[in-house]
C-alpha positions in Angstrom: -25.6 13.5 -1.9 -23.2 16.6 -2.8 -25.1 18.0 -4.5 -27.4 18.7 -1.0 -24.3 20.4 0.3 -25.4 23.4 -1.9 -29.1 23.8 -1.0 -30.0 26.8 0.9 -33.5 25.2 2.2 -34.4 27.1 5.3 -31.8 29.7 5.2 -32.3 33.5 5.9 -30.4 35.7 3.5 -29.7 39.3 3.9 -28.3 40.6 0.4 -27.0 44.6 0.0 -27.2 46.6 -3.0 -29.4 43.9 -4.7 -31.9 46.1 -7.0 -29.3 45.3 -9.9 -26.4 44.0 -11.3 -24.5 41.7 -9.2 -26.6 42.4 -5.8 -29.4 41.2 -8.2 -28.1 38.4 -9.7 -26.8 37.0 -6.3 -30.0 37.4 -4.6 -32.2 35.6 -7.2 -29.6 32.7 -7.1 -29.6 32.2 -3.3 -33.2 32.2 -3.9 -33.2 29.5 -6.7 -31.3 27.6 -4.0 -33.7 27.5 -1.3 -33.4 30.7 0.6 -35.2 33.3 1.6 -34.3 37.0 0.7 -34.2 40.6 2.2 -33.5 42.5 -0.7 -31.6 46.4 0.4 -31.8 48.7 -2.0 -30.4 52.5 -1.4 -34.4 54.2 -1.8 -37.3 52.1 -1.1 -39.2 50.5 -4.2 -35.8 50.3 -6.3 -35.4 46.9 -5.8 -39.2 46.0 -6.1 -38.4 43.8 -9.3 -36.2 41.4 -7.4 -38.2 40.8 -4.9 -40.9 39.7 -7.4 -38.2 37.6 -8.8 -37.6 35.9 -6.0 -41.2 35.7 -4.3 -42.1 33.7 -7.8 -39.5 31.1 -7.3 -41.8 30.2 -3.8 -39.5 31.9 -1.4 -40.4 34.9 1.4 -38.6 38.2 0.3 -38.7 41.9 1.6 -37.1 45.3 0.4 -35.2 46.8 3.2 -33.6 50.1 2.1 -31.5 52.3 3.6 -28.2 54.7 2.9 -25.3 52.6 3.4 -23.1 55.7 4.0 -25.5 55.9 7.1 -24.5 55.0 10.2 -27.5 53.5 11.6 -28.1 51.5 8.6 -26.7 48.3 9.1 -28.4 48.1 12.9 -31.4 49.0 10.4 -31.3 46.5 8.1 -30.5 43.6 10.5 -33.5 44.5 13.0 -35.6 44.4 10.0 -34.3 41.0 8.8 -34.7 39.2 12.1 -38.4 41.2 12.3 -39.5 39.5 9.6 -38.0 36.1 9.2 -36.7 35.7 13.0 -32.8 34.8 12.3 -30.5 35.7 9.5 -28.0 32.8 8.2 -26.2 34.7 5.2 -24.9 37.9 4.9 -23.5 39.5 1.3 -22.2 42.5 1.4 -22.8 44.0 -2.4 -23.4 47.7 -1.9 -21.2 49.9 -3.2 -19.8 52.4 -5.2 -17.1 54.1 -7.0 -15.6 57.3 -7.9 -13.0 58.2 -10.5 -10.4 61.3 -10.4 -7.1 61.6 -10.5 -5.3 61.0 -7.2 -4.7 64.7 -6.9 -8.0 65.8 -8.0 -9.4 63.2 -5.8 -12.0 65.4 -3.0 -12.2 64.7 0.5 -16.7 64.4 0.4 -15.8 61.5 -2.6 -13.2 59.9 -0.4 -15.3 59.8 2.5 -18.3 58.7 0.0 -16.3 55.8 -0.9 -14.5 54.6 2.0 -18.0 55.1 4.3 -20.0 52.7 1.9 -17.1 50.6 0.6 -15.5 49.1 3.8 -17.4 51.2 6.6 -20.9 49.6 6.1 -19.3 46.4 5.6 -17.7 46.5 8.8 -20.6 47.3 10.8 -23.6 46.0 9.1 -20.9 42.1 9.4 -20.6 43.4 13.2 -24.5 43.1 13.7 -25.5 40.2 11.6 -22.3 38.9 13.6 -23.7 39.3 17.1 -26.9 37.4 15.7 -24.3 34.5 14.0 -23.2 33.9 17.5 -25.9 33.9 19.0 -27.6 31.2 16.5 -24.4 29.7 16.7 -23.3 29.2 12.6 -23.7 31.8 9.2 -21.9 33.0 6.6 -20.7 36.2 5.7 -19.9 37.5 2.0 -17.9 40.1 0.9 -17.9 41.8 -2.5 -14.1 42.7 -3.0 -12.8 43.4 -6.3 -9.3 42.7 -8.3 -8.6 46.0 -6.9 -7.8 44.0 -3.4 -4.7 43.1 -5.3 -3.9 46.0 -8.2 -3.9 49.6 -8.0 -6.3 50.3 -10.9 -6.3 54.1 -12.5 -7.5 57.3 -10.9 -9.6 55.1 -8.1 -7.7 55.7 -5.3 -10.3 55.9 -2.4 -12.2 52.5 -4.3 -8.8 50.5 -4.5 -8.5 51.7 -0.7 -11.6 50.4 0.4 -11.8 47.0 -1.6 -7.4 46.4 -0.6 -9.1 47.1 2.7 -12.1 44.4 2.3 -10.0 41.5 1.8 -7.6 42.2 5.2 -10.9 42.9 6.8 -12.6 39.5 6.0 -9.4 37.6 7.1 -9.6 39.3 9.9 -13.1 38.5 10.7 -12.8 34.9 9.5 -10.2 34.0 12.2 -12.0 35.8 15.0 -15.5 33.6 13.7 -14.2 30.7 12.4 -14.4 29.0 15.5 -17.9 29.7 16.2 -18.9 28.1 12.8 -19.1 31.4 11.1 -18.1 31.3 7.9 -16.6 34.8 6.7 -15.2 34.7 3.0 -15.2 37.4 -0.4 -15.9 36.9 -4.0 -13.1 39.8 -5.9 -15.5 39.6 -9.1 -13.2 40.8 -12.1 -14.6 43.5 -15.1 -18.6 42.6 -15.2 -20.7 44.5 -16.7 -22.4 46.9 -14.6 -23.6 50.3 -13.6 -20.3 50.7 -11.7 -18.2 50.0 -15.1 -20.5 51.6 -17.2 -17.9 54.6 -18.2 -15.2 52.0 -19.0 -17.8 49.9 -21.0 -18.5 53.0 -22.7 -14.8 54.4 -23.2 -13.4 52.6 -26.6 -10.0 52.8 -26.0 -10.1 51.4 -22.2 -12.5 48.7 -23.4 -10.0 47.4 -25.7 -7.3 47.6 -23.1 -9.5 45.5 -20.5 -10.5 43.0 -23.1 -7.2 42.2 -24.3 -6.1 42.1 -20.6 -8.8 39.2 -20.2 -7.8 35.7 -21.1 -12.0 34.3 -21.5 -12.5 37.2 -24.1 -15.6 39.2 -23.0 -16.6 41.2 -19.7 -18.4 39.2 -17.5 -22.1 38.9 -16.3 -23.9 39.8 -13.1 -24.9 36.3 -13.0 -21.2 34.7 -13.3 -20.6 35.8 -9.6 -23.8 34.6 -8.3 -22.8 30.5 -8.3 -19.6 31.7 -6.2 -21.7 33.4 -4.0 -24.2 30.0 -3.4 -21.2 28.1 -2.9 -19.5 30.5 0.0 -23.3 30.8 1.2 -23.5 26.8 1.8 -22.9 24.1 3.3 -20.2 23.0 0.8 -17.7 25.5 1.6 -17.6 25.1 5.7 -14.1 24.7 5.8 -13.0 28.2 4.0 -12.6 31.1 6.4 -11.1 33.9 5.2 -10.9 33.3 1.5 -10.8 35.2 -1.4 -12.1 33.8 -4.4 -11.8 35.7 -7.7 -13.8 35.2 -10.4 -12.5 37.5 -13.2 -12.4 35.4 -17.1 -8.9 34.3 -15.7 -7.4 38.0 -15.6 -5.0 37.4 -12.4 -3.4 34.5 -13.7 -1.7 36.3 -17.1 
């Protein structure tokens, strides 16, 4: 039955940035679909609520922690998942950050911080997970891109650069690994109500402009991304490789 193609029973997933927002919603949805989940947070204890929620669904859950800006963190996370579960079937590269300033005022520190977390860690973690998936003979990697993988944005040069690069990296890894039964795809969320967009939601003018531009007439909810993540993690998407799936309330269609 087609519903079986959406089952993640027996699979092990790692979701980065899963303490809140999109990452938490994805972690819970993967568990609802049958996966055991390693929930990442920057600081130990931050993802405790996500772990508890996953466990209540009858799935195994652990917290793995580390600063994604640190070079050693990705391998540390993969080692932790393998030590606990013995394998990794699904990697969701969700952890990210944003810094806002006009391009002429954007500091070197802010540029490096955003690029390290949003792009370099995605490559390092995909590389570390990819080695294990190649050994296993299968795997699913889902990167979280952005509408700004396609557009320029305003006062977010590093974020735009990083998310544009994530889209390109998704395609590059898919080209190499598709023949190895490893699917690499991405989700490009639209304007989702999370901590990263709190400043925009609080700005009356920008909030109005954004809502006027979204055909659905509302900000997205983290749960709106969760279904797409389950699909790209499940057998239903086995013939999808290098795709950037836009979930944006119709923004890109206007």
